Backbone as CSV, one residue per row, in Angstrom:
resi,resn,N_x,N_y,N_z,CA_x,CA_y,CA_z,C_x,C_y,C_z
1,MET,115.392,90.216,101.301,114.610,89.029,101.061,115.107,88.377,99.771
2,THR,115.280,87.083,99.794,115.700,86.375,98.592,114.540,85.574,98.030
3,VAL,114.530,85.431,96.740,113.520,84.634,96.060,114.086,83.226,95.942
4,PRO,113.306,82.185,96.263,113.833,80.833,96.269,114.366,80.372,94.922
5,ARG,113.762,80.797,93.862,114.263,80.577,92.514,114.315,81.946,91.861
6,ALA,114.839,82.015,90.686,114.971,83.316,90.028,113.618,83.993,89.880
7,ALA,113.579,85.286,90.150,112.346,86.055,89.934,111.966,85.918,88.475
8,GLY,110.687,85.769,88.218,110.225,85.593,86.855,110.001,84.139,86.491
9,GLU,110.420,83.210,87.348,110.164,81.790,87.103,108.819,81.405,87.685
10,ASP,108.261,80.297,87.187,106.992,79.800,87.698,107.200,79.058,89.014
11,HIS,106.291,79.316,89.968,106.363,78.717,91.296,105.024,78.056,91.625
12,PRO,105.027,76.815,92.125,103.785,76.166,92.525,103.348,76.614,93.916
13,GLY,102.047,76.565,94.159,101.519,76.925,95.468,100.019,76.731,95.519
14,SER,99.405,77.291,96.560,97.958,77.206,96.756,97.415,78.590,97.091
15,VAL,96.189,78.852,96.668,95.544,80.118,97.005,95.268,80.109,98.507
16,ALA,95.856,81.057,99.228,95.707,81.138,100.687,94.503,81.989,101.064
17,THR,94.333,83.106,100.371,93.194,83.997,100.609,92.764,84.573,99.279
18,PHE,91.475,84.930,99.196,90.995,85.619,97.999,89.693,86.330,98.323
19,ASP,89.649,87.629,98.059,88.451,88.432,98.246,87.934,88.799,96.865
20,GLN,86.869,88.124,96.427,86.371,88.347,95.072,85.794,89.739,94.874
21,HIS,85.399,90.420,95.945,84.820,91.760,95.815,85.856,92.810,95.449
22,VAL,87.074,92.662,95.959,88.137,93.613,95.617,89.155,93.006,94.661
23,GLY,89.089,91.693,94.465,89.978,91.031,93.512,91.385,90.789,94.008
24,LEU,91.597,90.868,95.308,92.940,90.671,95.859,93.036,89.350,96.614
25,GLY,94.210,88.750,96.550,94.425,87.508,97.273,95.893,87.270,97.529
26,ALA,96.170,86.113,98.103,97.551,85.714,98.385,97.718,84.255,98.016
27,ILE,98.908,83.926,97.567,99.264,82.554,97.236,100.351,82.106,98.194
28,ALA,100.136,80.963,98.838,101.161,80.348,99.686,101.996,79.458,98.775
29,LEU,103.224,79.891,98.509,104.101,79.100,97.660,104.548,77.848,98.409
30,ASP,104.861,76.804,97.665,105.278,75.552,98.283,106.561,75.688,99.104
31,ASP,107.346,76.735,98.843,108.586,76.946,99.605,108.355,77.705,100.915
32,GLY,107.076,78.031,101.220,106.755,78.687,102.486,106.533,80.180,102.407
33,ARG,106.848,80.799,101.316,106.629,82.236,101.156,105.201,82.499,100.707
34,GLU,104.737,83.730,100.942,103.403,84.137,100.509,103.539,85.363,99.623
35,VAL,102.835,85.360,98.494,102.882,86.491,97.564,101.469,86.947,97.238
36,ALA,101.324,88.231,97.018,100.033,88.825,96.681,99.750,88.650,95.191
37,PHE,98.460,88.668,94.852,98.066,88.695,93.449,96.741,89.434,93.298
38,HIS,96.481,89.904,92.095,95.210,90.547,91.769,94.488,89.655,90.770
39,SER,93.169,89.684,90.807,92.376,88.810,89.944,92.666,89.004,88.456
40,THR,93.176,90.158,88.066,93.515,90.373,86.654,94.684,89.499,86.225
41,GLN,95.393,88.902,87.176,96.526,88.036,86.859,96.121,86.570,86.666
42,LEU,94.836,86.262,86.854,94.357,84.897,86.632,94.299,84.646,85.127
43,ALA,95.094,83.702,84.665,95.270,83.483,83.234,94.010,83.012,82.518
44,ASP,93.065,82.404,83.239,91.858,81.903,82.572,90.845,83.006,82.281
45,GLY,91.088,84.215,82.773,90.236,85.352,82.483,88.958,85.431,83.303
46,THR,88.736,84.501,84.217,87.490,84.488,84.977,87.467,85.500,86.114
47,ARG,88.651,85.874,86.602,88.792,86.770,87.755,88.226,86.162,89.033
48,ARG,88.115,84.831,89.073,87.632,84.137,90.273,88.511,82.921,90.523
49,THR,88.691,82.623,91.801,89.390,81.411,92.209,88.889,81.041,93.593
50,GLU,89.298,79.910,94.081,88.865,79.433,95.390,90.068,79.266,96.310
51,VAL,89.875,79.542,97.587,90.926,79.280,98.579,91.217,77.784,98.554
52,GLY,92.496,77.450,98.545,92.923,76.059,98.509,93.238,75.544,97.116
53,ALA,92.848,76.289,96.087,93.116,75.854,94.712,94.619,75.797,94.463
54,ARG,95.077,74.728,93.816,96.485,74.605,93.446,96.744,75.449,92.207
55,VAL,97.800,76.253,92.255,98.128,77.151,91.157,99.631,77.163,90.906
56,THR,99.976,77.690,89.758,101.355,78.012,89.427,101.370,79.491,89.085
57,ALA,102.354,80.201,89.602,102.410,81.647,89.373,103.830,82.092,89.067
58,ARG,103.928,83.071,88.224,105.211,83.715,87.964,105.406,84.748,89.062
59,VAL,106.548,84.722,89.714,106.820,85.637,90.828,107.785,86.720,90.364
60,VAL,107.363,87.965,90.556,108.189,89.111,90.155,108.259,90.111,91.301
61,ARG,109.254,90.982,91.241,109.338,92.095,92.189,108.694,93.308,91.539
62,TRP,107.813,93.981,92.266,107.247,95.192,91.726,107.985,96.383,92.268
63,HIS,107.561,97.558,91.887,108.334,98.784,92.097,108.759,99.027,93.539
64,ARG,108.065,98.507,94.528,108.461,98.713,95.924,109.372,97.594,96.429
65,GLY,109.733,96.683,95.546,110.619,95.595,95.928,109.906,94.387,96.505
66,GLU,108.588,94.480,96.665,107.825,93.353,97.200,107.543,92.344,96.096
67,LEU,107.314,91.094,96.500,107.009,90.046,95.526,105.522,90.077,95.166
68,GLU,105.240,89.796,93.911,103.872,89.758,93.420,103.748,88.581,92.445
69,ALA,102.593,87.923,92.464,102.347,86.821,91.537,101.671,87.349,90.284
70,THR,102.173,86.927,89.140,101.555,87.257,87.860,101.345,85.940,87.103
71,ALA,100.591,85.974,86.030,100.344,84.795,85.198,99.961,83.586,86.049
72,VAL,98.924,83.743,86.862,98.473,82.679,87.770,97.609,81.696,86.979
73,THR,98.015,80.418,86.985,97.286,79.374,86.259,96.976,78.218,87.199
74,ALA,95.908,77.489,86.885,95.566,76.293,87.655,96.668,75.254,87.466
75,ALA,97.032,74.597,88.560,98.112,73.601,88.480,97.542,72.230,88.183
C-alpha cells in the first residue's frame, strides 16, 4: 500500500465514523483512503467529534504497517 503523500504529512478529510463510547473512528481522506484514529488524537482535547466533520490529520504507519491518523484537527 502506498501513501498518497509522504507519511507524517497532514492530509485533509472528513470523519467517516466515530464511536464516542470506545473512542474509535475513521477518517475518509480526500484522496479516497480511510484511516483509523483514536479520540486521544483529537488535538482540541475534547475526545469528541461528529461524523461528517472536516478535519486535517497527520497520517503515520504504526507497528503493523497499517495507516493511522494522529494530530487530528478541525479543518
